[in-house]
N, C-alpha and C positions, 0 to 999 in steps of 0.2 A: 787305762785299759780299755778294750774296745766294748761297746754296749752291742746289744741286738739291732737289727735294723729292719724290722717290719715281718711281714709274712714270709718273704724270700727267705730270710733268715731262719725262720722256724721250720721252714721245708728243707733247707740245707741241715738243720740240726737232725732232722728225722733221718736224713739219708746217713749222716756221719754216724749216728748212734746205731742205725741197722747194720751198717758196713762193721762197725766196731764189734757189735755182738755176734755176727757171722764170724769174723776173725777169731774172735775169742772162743766161740763154740767150736770152730774147726781145730783150733790149737789144742782144745781140751780134749776133743775127740781122739786125735792123733796122739796125745800123751797117754790117755787111757788105755788106747789100742796096743801102744809099744811098751808102755810100763805098768801094767797092771799090777796091784797089790804091793808096791813099794812103799817105804815109810814116807816117803816125801808126797805121796799121792793124797792123802787128807788135806794137806797144806794146801797143794795145787789146786784141789776142788774148792776149798774154803775161800783161797785167794780169789779165784775166778767168779765165785759167786759174789764175793764183795766188789769186785771191779765191776760185775754187771749191774750190781744193785746202785752203785755209784754214778753209773751212767743213766740207769732208767729214772733214779731220783734226782738226777742233775740239777733240774730247776729248782727243787725244793730245797735242795742242799747247798746251792749257791751258784745256780744257772746265770745265764745271761740277764735275767730280770733283776738281780740284786746287786748289791754293792759291790765296789772292787775288792773288798778284803774277802768277802765270802766267795767270789769268783776264784781268787787266787789260792784259797783254802782249799777248794775243792779240786783244782789243778793239781795242787801238791799232794793231796791224798791220792788221787788217781794215778799219778806218776810214781807215787812210793809204792803203792800195791802193785803197779805192772812191773817194776824193777825187781820187786821180790819175786814176782811169778817168773821173770826173764831168768834170774839166778837161779831158781830151782828147775825151770825147764825153758831152755833157750828157744824152744818153738814157739813160744809166745811172742818172740820179738817184732814179727810182722804186724802186730797189733799197734805198732807205732805210727803207721801211717795216719789213722784218723787222729791220734793224739797231736800230730803235727798240726792239724787244723785247729784243734782245740786250744794249743799254745798259741798259736798265730793270732786267733780270734780274743784271746784272753789277755796277753801281755802286749805292752808297747813293742814298736817294730823291732828295735836292736835287741831287746831281751828275748822276743820270740825266736829271732835269727839264732841267738845264742842256744836257747833251748833246742831247736831243731838241730844244730850241730851236735851237741851233747847227746840227744836221742839217737842220732845217725850212728855216732862212734859207738854207743852202747849197743845198738842192733847188730854193727859189724863184728863187735867183739864176741857177742853171743852167738853169731852165725858161725863164726871162725871156731869157736868152743865145740859147737855142736858137729862141725865137720871132721871127719877122720883123717881126710887129707886136704891139702891147700887148695882152694878153689878161687881162682881170680874173681869169678862171677860173685862171690858172697863179699869180696872187697869192694868192688865197683857198684853193683847193683843197688845197694841200700843209699849211697850218696846220691846216685842218679835219680832214685824214686823220691827221695827228699827234696832235691833240686826241683824236680818237675811239679811235685806238690805245691812247695813254696811259691813258684813262679805263678802257677794256675791261681793260688790264693791271692796273692799281691795284685796280679793283673784284675782279678775280680773286685778286690777292695777298692782299686783306682777307678774302676767303671762305676761301682756303687756310690762311690763319693762324687764323681763328676755328674752322675744322676740326681744326687741329692742337691749338689749345688745348682743344676738346671732347674729342679723343682722348685727350690728356694728362690731363684731368680724369676721364675714365672709367677710364683705367688706373690712375691714383692712387687713386680711389674703390674700384675693385676689390681693390687692393693693401690698402686701409685695411680693407675689409670682410672679405677674408681674414684679415688681422691679427687682427681683432677676433674673428672665428669661433674662431681658433686660440686666442686667449685665454680666450674662454668654455668652449671645449671643455677646456681646461687646468684652469680653475676648477672645472668640472663634475666633471672626473675627479678632482681633488683631494679636492672634497667627498665622492666616492663612496668613494675610498679611506680618507677619515677616519671615515666611517660604517662602512665594513665592518671597519677595524682596531678601532675601538671596541666593535663589537657581537660580534667573534669573538675576536681574538688578546688583546686587553686583559682581556676579560671572562673568558677561560679562564685568564689569568694570575692575575687577582684571585681565582679560584675556588681555583686551586692553592695561592696564598698562604694563603688562610683555612683551607684543608685541612691544610696542613702546620703552621700556628700551633696548629690544634686539637690535632694529632697531638702536637705538642711539650708541649702543657699536661698531656696525660694519659699521656706517655710512661711515666713512673716508676710511676703509680698504677694504670693500665690499659693494659698493653701491647697487649692485643687490640683494643681501640678505637683505640688509636694506629696499630696496622698497618692497621686497617680505613681510617682517614682517609688514611694514605700511599697504599694501594691505590686509593682514590677519586681522590687527586690523579694517581696514574698514569694513570688512567682519563681523566681531564680532559686531561691532557697529551697523550695518544695522539689524542684527538678533537680538541684543538687543532691538532696536527700536520696531521691530516687535512684539517681546516679551511683551514690556512695552504697547503697544497699546492693545494686546490681554488681558493682565494682567487688564487693566482699564475696560474692557468690560467682565471680568470675564470668558473668553473663555480657551479652552484647550491650552496647550504648542504649540508653533509655529510649532515644529518638528512633532508633531502628527497630523498636518493638512493634511500632505502629505500622499501618498498610502503607504502601507507597514506596517502602525501601529507602535508600539513600537521598533520591530527590525530595521525599517528603520530608525526611531527617533535616536536609539542608534548608529547607523552607521554614520548618519549625524552628530550627537555630536562628535564622535570621530574623524572625518575629520576635522570639524571645530576647535576643541580644539588641534589637532596635530600642534605643532610649538613652537618656543621658548624654544628649549630644552625639549619638553614633547613629547614623542610618544605615542597615544593612539589607541588602537585597540579595536574592538567590534565583539564579536562573539555570535552566536545565536545557541542554541541546542535544536531542537525541536522534535528530533527524526523521522523526516519526517511526523509528524503528525500536521495538522494546529489546532492551538489553538484560541479560542475566549477569548481576554483578555478583561474585562470589562473597560471602558474609565478611572474610578477613579483609578484602578489598573496601568494602562499605565500611567496616569499622575504622580502619587505618585513615579513608580519607575524611570520614567525619571528625576523628581525632584531630587531623591535621588542619581541618577547618576552624575547629575549637581553638587550636594553638595559635593560628594565624591572627584570629580575631583578638585573642588576648594580646598578642604583640601590637596589632593596630591600634587597640584602645590604650594600652599601658604605655607604650613606648613611642608610638608614631604619632599620637595625638591627632588621628584622623578623624574626619567627621563623616565620611562615606567609605563604606566597604561593599565590594560586589563579589559574590560568590558564583562562579560559573562552572557548572559541570557538563562536560562535553563526553558523550558516549561514541565511541567508534567501534568498528566491528571486532578489534583485538585490543583496544586500548581504552581505558578511561583517564580523563584529564580533569583535574580541578584546578582553577585558576582563582586565586583570592588577590584582590586588586584593591587598594586603599589610596588615599589622596594625602597621606600623612606627610611628614617631614623628610622621609626616606632616610637613608644611610648609605655607606660604602660596604657593599658586599664582600668585599677583600679584607675588610678589618676583622681581626679574630672575634670580638665580642658580639659582632651583628647588630641588631637593632636594639638590643637590650644593653649594649654597653657591656657585655661580659657578664651580667647579671642573672641571664635566664637560661633555660634548657629547650627554648622552642624549636629553632632551627636543627640542633642536634638530635632532638627526640624525632622530628619530622623525618630526617635522613635516616635515622635507624629504623624507623616503621617501614619506609619505603625498600630499604636495602634488603629487610626480611621477605619482601615480597616481588623483588626482582625490579623496583621501579626506580625512578629518578626524580630529584628536586632540583629545580630551576629558580634562582631568585635574581630578578632585575630590579634594581633601585640606584638612586643617586640622591645625595642631600637636596632637599627641597623640592624633589619630583616623585614622590609618592613610591610605592613598592609593589611588585607583581610577584607572587609565590605561584609557581606552578608545579603542581604534584602529577605525574604520570605513572599509571601502574598497568602492566599486560593483564589482559583478562584470560588469556589462555594459559592454564597450568601454572598459576601464580605460586611462587615458592613459599 
């Protein structure tokens, strides 16, 4: 059985009930004018009132909001009372038109069509009984009206079903799109966290390990140098703690918080990372022209410098690393040059032999800003990593 389908269905119910009550009232008025005082008149009036009450109280007595059995019971009661009325007064037969819709909405399609056919035959018989002479219109008009009403209703049903299917598809698509966006956001955030951890915490811990290992090697022979390595490790640990706190709060790198921007941050990075057999120098070539570097570009280039230093120290076994920042009118270029053992850039693993995230993380950062990464290296000949980022409208 069919259920109600929203506010439009309630509006249609009101129209059908109103039409039915108007037809019922017109038929009752016609009967009273033509047959006053007959023995059947009280029965006709009582049945008319009962039928009106069934329609007015339809939702409470088993309307569309109730279960299938109550709706079927209400339909049966309405049809039984109406048929008794038609038997007593055939002029009530035209009240069948709204009943067509009631049956079509209450019963399954096939059962509803059978009911419409039965009601049509009943109306034709009542009209022929009411007429004193044979009128072909009385034989043909009721089936035509029933066919028209049924066709209109079924078309409306199909349109409503298509609209419901379309709405369901739209809702499902929106949910799938929202889920996809959440997944993409989660993956992007994971990638960002991976890069941040690799370029900050992991690199700092690696520096501390190497400084402490260097201190351990000279602890007995050169206590002064050993203590210097320990102090350097403590400095790196303190800086790493600051980075971790800023990382948690999603702030810029700690070195960029100081005056001087990226050039000063690169110099501070070089001074901090020098030690334990690695000499780091930082140079800035701005041709005497002050350049405004967007914060995202500064942060990305500083992280790339940190990642390249980590690769040079851990994998390339370099002794000297040079950071060169070149500021052009529309581009910032950071070159990291080391004198390490080099590698084959075409190899899948890169300098870390497949163990690290350094070069992929650098490329991911630059891709977000519309920049490019170039790696030049060969076994035994050192490595040059060049990161170029446009300064105008970076993505």
